[in-house]
C-alpha positions as MATLAB code, in Angstrom:
seq = 'MDPVIVVGAGPVGLALALALAAQDVPSVVLDEGDGSDDPRPARTAILRSDTAELVARLGCTTLGDEGARWVGWRLMRRKQLMRELALDEPGGGTPAPLHIPQHALTRGLRDAVAGQDLVRLVTGSRLDALEQDGRGITAHTRGPGARRWRGSHLVGCDGARSTVRKLLGIRFPGRTAVERHAVAALRADLPWPDEALVHRQPPWRGGGEEVSARPLADGVWRLDWLLPSRGELVTPDALVARLRDTLAGWCGETPPYELIDTGVYTLHHRLARRWRAGRAFLAGDAAHLLGAVGTQGLDEGLRDVGNLSWKLAVDWHHGASETLLDSYQAERRTAVAARLRAADQSLPILRGGGLRTYLPGAARGHDALLADGHLGHGPLGAPPSYPHSPLTPLRAEAQTAVSTPPGGPVVDVRVTAPDGTTVRLGDRLGRGRLLVLLVAPGTGVWDRRHWLTAGVMPRLAAAVTSLPVRAELLVTEAYPGASAHSVLLVRPDGHLVAAFGGVRPSDLYAAADTARGGAPSAGSEESEEPAPDRTANVN';
ca = [
     220.935  -79.499   60.681;
     218.394  -81.618   62.126;
     215.119  -81.541   61.190;
     212.335  -80.568   63.643;
     210.110  -83.360   65.753;
     206.547  -83.050   65.448;
     204.666  -85.295   68.426;
     200.839  -86.402   66.695;
     200.028  -86.892   63.330;
     196.419  -85.927   63.714;
     195.784  -82.727   61.107;
     197.906  -79.926   63.313;
     200.528  -82.058   63.274;
     200.625  -83.221   59.665;
     199.672  -79.603   58.936;
     202.589  -78.052   60.422;
     204.796  -80.892   59.334;
     204.266  -79.626   55.375;
     203.570  -76.016   56.421;
     207.652  -76.420   57.186;
     208.619  -78.399   54.170;
     206.873  -75.468   51.891;
     209.584  -72.925   53.912;
     212.405  -75.575   52.933;
     212.355  -77.060   56.786;
     212.546  -80.876   57.045;
     210.639  -82.570   59.698;
     209.977  -85.986   61.910;
     206.334  -86.576   62.217;
     206.464  -89.248   65.443;
     202.973  -91.218   65.199;
     201.959  -93.258   68.219;
     199.411  -95.078   66.141;
     199.688  -97.082   63.030;
     199.024  -94.840   60.574;
     195.519  -95.915   59.302;
     192.408  -93.944   59.595;
     189.544  -94.767   61.757;
     186.149  -93.677   59.638;
     184.002  -92.177   61.988;
     181.525  -89.828   59.747;
     179.809  -88.211   63.023;
     183.490  -86.861   63.854;
     183.983  -83.413   61.564;
     185.679  -80.749   61.463;
     184.699  -77.113   59.721;
     187.557  -74.581   58.522;
     186.811  -71.248   57.933;
     188.111  -69.486   54.731;
     191.340  -68.495   56.101;
     192.330  -72.567   57.485;
     190.245  -73.785   54.404;
     192.619  -71.827   52.359;
     196.007  -72.785   54.327;
     195.162  -76.491   54.569;
     194.088  -76.273   50.670;
     197.653  -74.219   50.003;
     199.412  -77.424   52.153;
     198.370  -79.770   49.305;
     194.892  -81.448   50.598;
     193.421  -82.842   48.441;
     190.241  -84.359   49.666;
     188.781  -81.058   50.593;
     187.039  -80.616   47.085;
     185.720  -84.242   46.435;
     184.806  -85.239   50.101;
     184.281  -81.867   51.865;
     180.661  -79.426   51.556;
     180.471  -75.845   51.577;
     177.056  -74.821   52.422;
     175.291  -72.151   50.566;
     173.241  -70.707   53.206;
     172.783  -70.409   57.262;
     169.461  -70.164   59.143;
     168.339  -70.007   62.779;
     164.869  -70.798   64.000;
     163.253  -70.517   67.111;
     160.329  -72.786   68.283;
     158.398  -72.371   65.038;
     159.743  -69.033   63.815;
     162.683  -68.661   60.748;
     164.857  -65.920   63.244;
     167.521  -65.626   60.845;
     169.117  -66.247   57.358;
     171.771  -65.680   55.660;
     173.026  -66.623   52.068;
     176.758  -67.675   51.846;
     179.547  -66.982   49.618;
     177.541  -64.430   47.245;
     178.701  -62.799   44.477;
     180.759  -59.293   45.402;
     181.120  -60.333   48.984;
     179.015  -61.573   52.268;
     179.789  -64.313   54.547;
     182.059  -66.979   53.488;
     180.843  -70.744   53.540;
     182.754  -73.359   56.088;
     183.633  -75.997   54.592;
     182.764  -78.992   56.475;
     184.269  -82.139   56.010;
     184.338  -85.678   58.084;
     187.614  -85.830   60.282;
     188.875  -88.670   58.999;
     188.608  -87.563   55.226;
     190.604  -84.243   56.050;
     193.653  -86.328   58.292;
     193.900  -88.704   54.883;
     194.380  -85.533   52.051;
     197.102  -84.380   54.591;
     198.814  -87.950   55.211;
     198.567  -88.383   51.821;
     200.409  -84.832   50.418;
     202.973  -85.985   53.101;
     203.468  -89.122   51.724;
     204.692  -86.451   48.564;
     206.676  -84.485   50.282;
     210.561  -85.419   50.559;
     211.166  -83.304   53.478;
     208.371  -84.911   55.878;
     209.315  -88.219   57.419;
     205.705  -90.000   59.380;
     207.375  -92.583   61.820;
     204.268  -94.926   63.321;
     204.546  -96.644   66.332;
     206.684  -94.314   67.942;
     205.396  -93.303   71.715;
     207.560  -90.536   73.003;
     208.876  -91.363   76.819;
     211.310  -88.948   77.586;
     212.606  -84.922   76.441;
     216.263  -83.464   76.830;
     217.252  -80.140   75.683;
     220.430  -78.345   75.583;
     221.632  -75.233   73.719;
     221.808  -76.400   69.972;
     218.599  -78.631   69.750;
     216.011  -81.427   71.861;
     216.271  -85.071   71.776;
     212.857  -87.290   71.836;
     213.056  -90.701   73.720;
     210.736  -93.190   71.833;
     209.557  -96.499   72.930;
     207.629  -99.500   71.699;
     208.235 -101.329   68.172;
     211.068  -98.608   66.910;
     211.911  -97.568   69.682;
     214.786  -94.856   69.502;
     216.275  -91.589   69.594;
     215.786  -88.729   67.688;
     217.197  -85.428   67.648;
     215.599  -82.478   66.520;
     216.466  -78.863   65.670;
     213.175  -78.168   67.597;
     210.087  -80.378   69.165;
     206.303  -79.231   68.772;
     203.386  -81.534   70.977;
     200.639  -81.308   68.492;
     199.447  -84.966   70.282;
     196.176  -83.481   71.221;
     194.442  -82.851   75.190;
     196.181  -85.500   76.962;
     199.720  -84.647   75.392;
     202.388  -86.245   76.458;
     204.372  -83.423   75.301;
     203.360  -81.251   77.522;
     203.816  -83.638   81.141;
     206.915  -83.688   80.261;
     207.497  -79.854   80.247;
     205.782  -80.014   82.922;
     203.148  -77.371   82.083;
     200.022  -76.977   83.598;
     196.260  -77.066   81.317;
     193.700  -75.071   83.986;
     190.324  -74.879   82.559;
     186.201  -75.931   82.770;
     185.243  -79.208   82.377;
     182.250  -80.476   80.708;
     181.013  -76.713   79.701;
     178.816  -78.481   76.784;
     177.569  -81.884   75.682;
     176.271  -83.015   72.819;
     174.803  -86.366   70.820;
     175.506  -86.713   67.339;
     174.517  -88.219   64.337;
     175.357  -88.493   61.091;
     172.784  -89.815   58.627;
     172.304  -89.954   54.861;
     168.000  -87.860   54.055;
     166.714  -85.073   52.137;
     166.135  -82.394   54.806;
     164.206  -78.843   53.757;
     166.655  -77.025   53.099;
     169.385  -79.029   50.578;
     172.717  -77.623   51.215;
     172.527  -75.023   53.959;
     172.991  -75.313   57.526;
     170.609  -74.819   60.543;
     170.436  -73.828   64.162;
     166.960  -74.786   65.930;
     166.368  -73.611   69.189;
     163.487  -74.447   71.735;
     162.418  -77.283   69.065;
     159.058  -77.110   69.469;
     158.397  -81.276   69.602;
     158.359  -83.229   72.582;
     161.922  -84.031   73.791;
     163.337  -81.080   71.319;
     165.483  -80.348   73.841;
     167.108  -76.378   74.267;
     168.697  -76.603   70.669;
     169.779  -79.062   67.595;
     171.967  -78.071   64.862;
     171.667  -79.692   61.222;
     174.818  -79.049   59.223;
     175.473  -80.810   55.573;
     178.156  -83.147   54.516;
     178.980  -84.235   50.868;
     177.095  -87.007   49.435;
     173.538  -85.685   50.820;
     174.817  -86.570   54.959;
     174.195  -84.971   57.672;
     175.047  -83.931   61.235;
     172.783  -83.360   63.664;
     174.099  -81.954   66.985;
     171.480  -82.174   69.859;
     173.007  -79.817   72.943;
     172.295  -82.211   75.917;
     172.679  -81.189   80.030;
     176.343  -80.403   80.426;
     175.896  -83.481   83.277;
     173.228  -85.831   82.447;
     172.543  -89.403   82.032;
     173.799  -91.569   79.184;
     172.330  -90.974   76.041;
     171.210  -94.899   75.021;
     171.358  -96.011   71.200;
     167.673  -96.334   71.476;
     166.787  -92.986   73.081;
     168.958  -91.530   70.485;
     167.231  -92.921   67.806;
     164.245  -91.835   69.282;
     165.507  -88.353   69.409;
     166.714  -89.025   65.534;
     162.858  -89.597   64.565;
     161.295  -87.170   66.638;
     163.609  -84.054   65.236;
     163.042  -85.034   61.523;
     159.560  -85.370   61.935;
     159.443  -82.071   63.600;
     161.413  -80.351   60.259;
     159.470  -82.883   57.552;
     156.269  -83.434   58.852;
     156.434  -86.928   59.003;
     159.657  -89.223   59.733;
     161.211  -88.936   56.133;
     163.567  -92.570   54.983;
     166.849  -91.810   56.134;
     170.046  -93.918   56.463;
     171.972  -94.271   59.860;
     175.678  -93.679   59.609;
     177.504  -93.225   62.872;
     176.354  -91.795   66.163;
     178.235  -90.750   69.396;
     178.413  -88.162   72.240;
     180.867  -85.540   73.266;
     181.674  -83.318   75.690;
     183.597  -80.031   75.588;
     186.073  -78.669   77.995;
     187.441  -75.402   77.646;
     191.547  -75.383   79.026;
     194.638  -73.418   78.274;
     198.054  -74.081   78.742;
     199.850  -71.570   81.054;
     203.243  -71.436   78.437;
     203.505  -72.501   75.135;
     206.655  -72.611   74.739;
     209.936  -73.755   77.151;
     213.113  -73.729   75.368;
     213.260  -75.422   72.238;
     209.776  -77.099   72.386;
     206.429  -75.535   71.804;
     203.102  -76.849   71.986;
     199.909  -76.496   69.158;
     196.270  -77.454   69.199;
     194.772  -79.588   70.950;
     197.921  -80.102   73.274;
     197.791  -75.973   73.694;
     194.023  -75.132   73.895;
     190.773  -76.911   74.268;
     187.410  -75.260   73.125;
     184.490  -75.497   70.851;
     181.011  -74.288   72.814;
     178.843  -72.008   71.057;
     179.715  -72.630   67.593;
     183.303  -71.766   67.974;
     185.803  -74.234   66.140;
     188.940  -75.613   68.542;
     190.546  -77.464   64.391;
     190.360  -73.737   63.209;
     192.479  -72.560   66.098;
     194.855  -75.470   65.690;
     195.905  -74.651   62.175;
     195.962  -70.775   63.416;
     199.056  -71.885   65.714;
     200.491  -73.909   62.532;
     200.358  -70.422   60.020;
     201.565  -68.729   62.864;
     204.374  -71.048   64.128;
     205.961  -72.378   61.092;
     207.124  -69.480   59.648;
     208.904  -68.483   63.490;
     210.349  -71.874   63.443;
     212.025  -71.948   59.334;
     213.171  -68.695   60.307;
     215.061  -69.939   63.288;
     216.171  -73.204   61.040;
     217.497  -71.457   58.243;
     218.666  -68.080   59.595;
     218.383  -68.132   62.774;
     216.017  -65.993   65.351;
     215.723  -63.588   68.547;
     214.218  -64.914   71.553;
     211.635  -62.122   70.800;
     210.443  -64.090   67.648;
     210.310  -67.395   69.431;
     208.359  -66.029   71.977;
     205.790  -64.027   69.902;
     204.213  -67.557   69.140;
     203.052  -67.384   73.156;
     202.484  -63.528   73.447;
     200.272  -63.893   69.781;
     198.285  -66.811   69.808;
     197.654  -67.364   73.275;
     196.100  -64.119   73.635;
     194.262  -64.761   70.803;
     193.054  -68.262   72.367;
     192.366  -66.732   75.430;
     190.391  -63.964   74.248;
     187.928  -66.259   72.112;
     187.790  -68.613   75.416;
     186.761  -65.357   77.096;
     184.183  -64.582   74.402;
     182.781  -68.092   74.777;
     182.668  -68.705   78.446;
     181.055  -65.232   78.795;
     178.270  -66.175   75.743;
     177.304  -69.345   77.631;
     175.015  -68.196   80.573;
     173.702  -65.328   78.745;
     172.683  -68.361   76.077;
     172.384  -71.564   78.168;
     171.109  -69.714   81.402;
     167.913  -68.749   80.981;
     166.257  -66.434   83.758;
     165.155  -63.054   83.512;
     167.617  -62.428   81.131;
     166.083  -64.115   78.161;
     162.863  -62.014   78.370;
     164.652  -58.405   78.320;
     163.967  -56.125   75.244;
     166.547  -57.201   72.271;
     167.570  -59.898   74.215;
     166.424  -62.864   71.319;
     168.457  -60.409   68.835;
     171.532  -60.560   70.465;
     171.007  -63.985   71.049;
     171.078  -64.641   67.440;
     174.163  -62.840   67.050;
     176.059  -64.411   69.613;
     175.031  -67.606   67.843;
     175.501  -66.432   64.035;
     179.061  -65.630   65.607;
     180.108  -68.677   66.741;
     178.957  -71.153   64.235;
     179.744  -68.324   60.965;
     183.309  -67.059   62.073;
     182.685  -63.335   62.998;
     183.254  -61.458   66.286;
     185.137  -62.763   69.049;
     183.659  -66.206   68.792;
     185.475  -66.903   65.375;
     187.078  -63.998   63.364;
     190.604  -64.569   62.685;
     192.490  -63.236   64.838;
     194.106  -60.054   64.718;
     197.850  -59.184   66.882;
     197.806  -55.638   67.627;
     199.821  -55.614   70.317;
     202.299  -58.425   68.707;
     206.206  -57.378   69.795;
     206.345  -58.104   66.167;
     204.052  -55.082   65.161;
     206.004  -51.621   64.779;
     204.484  -48.903   67.245;
     202.359  -46.603   65.111;
     204.864  -43.697   63.140;
     204.427  -40.866   61.344;
     205.672  -42.517   58.160;
     202.767  -45.141   58.449;
     199.412  -45.052   56.821;
     195.860  -46.148   57.536;
     194.578  -48.942   55.458;
     191.095  -50.607   55.997;
     193.630  -53.363   57.899;
     195.009  -52.759   61.308;
     198.402  -53.247   61.912;
     198.644  -56.757   62.760;
     195.613  -57.782   60.858;
     194.844  -60.751   58.484;
     195.376  -59.163   54.934;
     192.371  -58.910   52.558;
     193.070  -61.276   49.688;
     193.489  -59.413   46.566;
     195.102  -59.813   43.178;
     198.457  -59.165   42.542;
     200.967  -58.909   40.041;
     204.232  -61.053   40.506;
     207.586  -60.056   39.066;
     207.648  -62.475   36.374;
     204.344  -61.452   35.146;
     202.164  -63.860   36.698;
     198.761  -62.363   38.530;
     197.306  -64.521   41.552;
     195.782  -63.949   44.412;
     197.477  -62.912   47.760;
     196.611  -65.904   49.483;
     198.941  -67.593   46.914;
     202.318  -66.484   48.083;
     201.896  -67.005   51.975;
     203.390  -69.402   53.523;
     206.551  -69.413   51.877;
     208.933  -67.992   54.779;
     209.628  -64.728   53.413;
     207.802  -61.822   53.819;
     205.745  -59.667   51.210;
     206.180  -55.960   49.888;
     202.665  -55.068   48.199;
     203.408  -51.966   46.826;
     199.580  -50.191   45.592;
     199.503  -49.341   41.832;
     196.233  -48.339   39.748;
     196.641  -49.492   36.096;
     198.943  -52.033   36.952;
     197.119  -54.267   34.526;
     198.034  -52.371   31.247;
     201.394  -52.186   31.953;
     204.000  -54.057   29.698;
     205.096  -56.707   31.381;
     208.335  -56.286   30.112;
     209.431  -52.739   31.432;
     207.193  -52.684   34.751;
     210.049  -53.195   37.033;
     211.987  -50.230   35.162;
     208.226  -48.218   35.759;
     207.893  -45.324   38.133;
     208.924  -45.989   41.833;
     209.302  -49.515   41.382;
     213.202  -48.920   40.873;
     213.569  -47.386   43.948;
     211.145  -49.926   45.404;
     213.028  -52.938   44.345;
     216.668  -52.104   45.261;
     214.627  -51.218   49.233;
     213.369  -54.855   49.034;
     216.676  -56.088   48.531;
     218.183  -54.751   51.387;
     215.834  -56.094   53.971;
     217.569  -57.645   56.606;
     214.678  -61.106   56.064;
     213.873  -62.161   52.498;
     211.053  -60.143   50.772;
     209.136  -60.822   47.524;
     207.932  -57.781   45.768;
     204.374  -57.751   44.571;
     202.001  -54.995   42.638;
     198.269  -54.597   43.067;
     195.864  -52.335   41.138;
     193.710  -51.907   44.524;
     193.536  -52.648   48.362;
     191.000  -51.684   50.530;
     191.741  -48.306   51.973;
     194.887  -47.572   50.735;
     195.598  -44.572   48.490;
     198.086  -45.275   44.884;
     201.599  -45.904   45.661;
     201.337  -46.986   49.361;
     202.982  -50.139   50.562;
     202.231  -52.886   52.217;
     204.530  -55.128   54.642;
     202.750  -58.367   55.273;
     204.066  -61.562   57.348;
     204.349  -65.061   55.549;
     200.957  -65.638   57.415;
     199.207  -62.644   56.103;
     198.986  -60.843   58.949;
     199.864  -56.815   58.476;
     202.995  -55.153   59.821;
     202.759  -51.965   58.030;
     201.837  -49.790   55.747;
     203.564  -46.650   54.318;
     202.921  -43.963   52.032;
     204.712  -44.056   49.430;
     208.409  -45.949   49.417;
     210.472  -45.057   52.226;
     212.934  -47.794   52.743;
     214.314  -47.118   55.971;
     211.109  -47.155   57.473;
     210.359  -50.234   55.675;
     213.733  -51.768   57.018;
     212.530  -50.749   60.566;
     209.474  -52.402   60.451;
     211.201  -55.649   58.465;
     213.456  -55.553   61.555;
     210.638  -55.430   64.040;
     208.735  -58.055   62.221;
     211.324  -60.946   62.328;
     211.762  -59.737   66.294;
     215.008  -58.219   65.776;
     218.551  -59.536   65.041;
     218.896  -63.539   65.868;
     219.751  -64.202   69.088;
     223.411  -64.398   70.256;
     225.600  -67.451   69.006;
     222.722  -68.287   66.351;
     223.552  -68.956   62.681;
     222.537  -66.434   60.281;
     222.616  -66.351   56.370;
     220.053  -64.810   53.589;
     220.358  -67.927   52.199;
     219.528  -71.796   53.429;
     223.071  -73.880   53.262;
     222.848  -76.986   50.519;
     223.357  -79.089   53.080;
     220.926  -78.458   55.378;
     218.395  -80.796   54.369;
     220.399  -83.921   55.838;
     219.246  -85.981   58.571;
     215.603  -86.311   57.613;
     216.259  -90.276   56.795;
];
C-alpha cells in the first residue's frame, strides 16, 4: 500500500511522520528546502505538558539538552507584583511549559526521522499539483527532484502560505495583525533566574504596554515587547535602546548582556474553512494561525498530529469510515475555533483600555486571562476536550462518572501492563490501539504470574479480545473520581471514550465501535493486523 505523503518538514510535518511510523504507517515527507536548519535563537517554541510529552514519545532528544522548564511565573503591573506562581511543585500544581528554540526542536525531530525506516525525507521537492481518485492521491513536485508521488493520503503541513490549501481551493479567512512584537534573544543575569515574567505597563520611559521575559537553556532569555498592531518600523537602534531601558528598569542599571538575535513578528488569526478534502488534510499553520495573548500555535499543530495520526493509521491498516476521517475536522477545527474566539474576546479587554480597565475586579480578571494564555489554562490554553465528537458515545445508564468527562484528556496515572511492567498511561498512547483501563486497588501487591486470572480480569480480558479494533488491557491502582472495578476506554490520542461501572462487554464493544466511527466504508479493506507487505513503496 502507498505511504502517506506529508508536505512540509517543519515541526508539525516531521512529528506527523514520526507519529505515523509509531503506528507502522510509512510516509514520504516532501521538504521544499535543502534540509538545513536556520538557527534563529529569537524564534522559540513553548510546549505545554501534553505536547511536550508527545514530542518526547516521538524520539526528539533535544528537549532535555536545549529546552528549559521554568520554575516559576510572575505577573507585574507598573512597579507592583500582582501574581506569582511556582511551577511543577511536588504533588501537583501548575505544570511548567517547556521553552526551546524552534530550530533545536526541528533538529531533534529530524534526527529522530533519520533513525526511522518508515519515514523517507525528500528535500528540494516543491509541490506543484494534486490529483485524487478513489484509491489514493498523487502529488507532482518540481525542481531538481521533480517527480510524481503516489500516496494513500496527503497532509499539508506546509505553513501559513500552504500550497496544499491553495491547490485544494480552501479559503483561509481571519484577522490580520492582531498583535505585533519586537523580540530579542540575549544572555544576561536577570533578577528571577529560571522564572518567566509578564510585565504590564512598565514604569520606565518607552516601556510600552507590555514586555515579557522567558528563560531558555544556557542562560539565554527571550524578551518580547508588545507593539502597536500597525505602526512604524522598529529600527535596530530603537530595539537596542528599548532593550537597555528594560534591563535597567528590572535591574536598577543596565547589566552586562550579550545580544544574540532580534526580530519583529506579526500575529494573525486565521482558520481554514475545511481541514479535509477527500484524501487530503491540513494541519498546523496550514489550517490555523493563532498566538495572541500568550496562546501557542505550535501547540495546536502538535495536537492536530496526535488527533489525525491514529485515524489515518486505522484507515491505512484496516479501512476507516467517513465518520472517523471527518471527525478530525469536527474535533480539531472546533477546538481551535474556540481558542481563537477566546483570544479575540480577550484582546479588547486586555489591550483596549477605556472605562472597563477601572471597573472593580477588572485587574484581577486581566491577570487571570494572561495566566491562562501564558501557562495553558482555561479557554486560552488548556488541552482540548471533544465532548460533542461523533466518536464520543451518548451517555448511557451503563456509564459511570469519573473526574475526566467523555472526550476529555485522561490523567496520566501509573498503569500495569499484562507483561507486569509498570509505566505511565501516557507511555502507552500513540500506538494505534485503544486502551482499556481497569481500576483495581491493590494491584501493586498482586503476583504478576497470576494477575490475569484474578477477579474480574478473565471476563474483561475476553471482552477486550472481542472488540472490533485492537486494544490493550491495562490496570491501575486508582484513577481520580473512579470507584473500584471501573473500566475506562481511552483513545490512542489519550482522550476518554467512556467509563463503565464494572465489566460490561456489550457496552464496551458499542463504545469501541463508536470510537472507530463505526464500520469501515464500503469497499475499504479491513483486517485486525497489518498485512506483511504494507510497508512497501516507502523507498
